[in-house]
C-alpha positions in Angstrom: 37.6 -132.4 -329.5 39.8 -134.3 -330.9 38.6 -137.6 -330.6 42.1 -138.4 -328.9 42.5 -138.0 -324.7 44.1 -135.0 -324.2 47.0 -134.1 -322.1 47.2 -131.5 -318.9 49.1 -129.4 -320.9 47.2 -129.4 -324.4 44.0 -128.9 -322.1 45.8 -125.9 -320.6 46.5 -124.1 -323.9 43.8 -124.7 -325.1 41.8 -123.3 -322.3 44.2 -120.5 -322.2 43.6 -120.0 -326.0 39.7 -119.6 -325.3 40.1 -117.1 -322.3 42.0 -115.2 -325.1 39.9 -115.5 -327.3 37.1 -113.8 -325.5 38.6 -110.5 -325.5 39.3 -111.0 -329.2 42.7 -111.5 -329.6 44.9 -114.2 -329.1 47.8 -113.1 -327.5 46.1 -111.5 -325.2 47.7 -111.4 -321.6 45.7 -114.2 -319.7 45.6 -114.9 -315.5 46.1 -118.6 -314.7 44.2 -118.2 -312.0 41.7 -118.0 -313.7 42.2 -121.0 -315.8 43.3 -123.1 -313.2 39.9 -122.7 -311.6 38.4 -123.3 -314.6 40.6 -126.8 -315.0 39.8 -128.2 -312.0 43.8 -128.0 -311.6 46.0 -126.7 -308.9 47.7 -123.3 -308.9 51.1 -124.6 -308.3 50.0 -127.8 -311.3 49.1 -125.1 -313.7 52.7 -123.4 -312.5 54.9 -126.7 -313.4 52.7 -126.9 -316.8 52.9 -123.2 -317.5 56.9 -123.0 -317.1 57.2 -126.5 -319.6 54.9 -124.6 -321.7 57.1 -121.5 -321.9 60.4 -123.9 -322.0 59.1 -125.6 -325.1 57.8 -121.4 -327.3 54.2 -121.9 -326.7 53.6 -119.0 -324.4 55.4 -116.3 -322.4 55.4 -115.4 -319.1 54.5 -112.1 -318.2 54.5 -112.3 -314.2 54.2 -115.1 -311.8 50.8 -115.3 -312.6 50.1 -114.1 -316.3 51.5 -115.2 -319.7 50.5 -115.0 -323.8 49.9 -117.4 -326.8 53.3 -117.1 -328.7 52.8 -117.9 -332.6 53.9 -121.5 -332.1 51.5 -121.5 -328.8 48.6 -119.9 -331.3 49.7 -123.0 -334.1 49.0 -125.9 -332.3 46.4 -125.1 -330.6 44.2 -123.9 -334.2 46.2 -127.6 -335.9 45.1 -129.3 -333.1 41.5 -127.9 -332.7 41.5 -128.5 -336.6 42.5 -132.8 -336.6 39.5 -133.1 -334.4 
């Protein structure tokens, strides 16, 4: 992982990418409840972060508990991981 400390937004984006890649497709739909639990975050906190990430075009909300990464979100994660 990257040497600098990660923000909750960065940790969530990385986790979403990892979960999506388990299915082999970085743009697959992701259930936020599982991501929240694996990060040790409350579901409401994750939903608030997702709202901001959606506004910044890193994720696209499908419904209240499902998202998928956008190209911008995937590019950010890949750039972040390459910089580590």
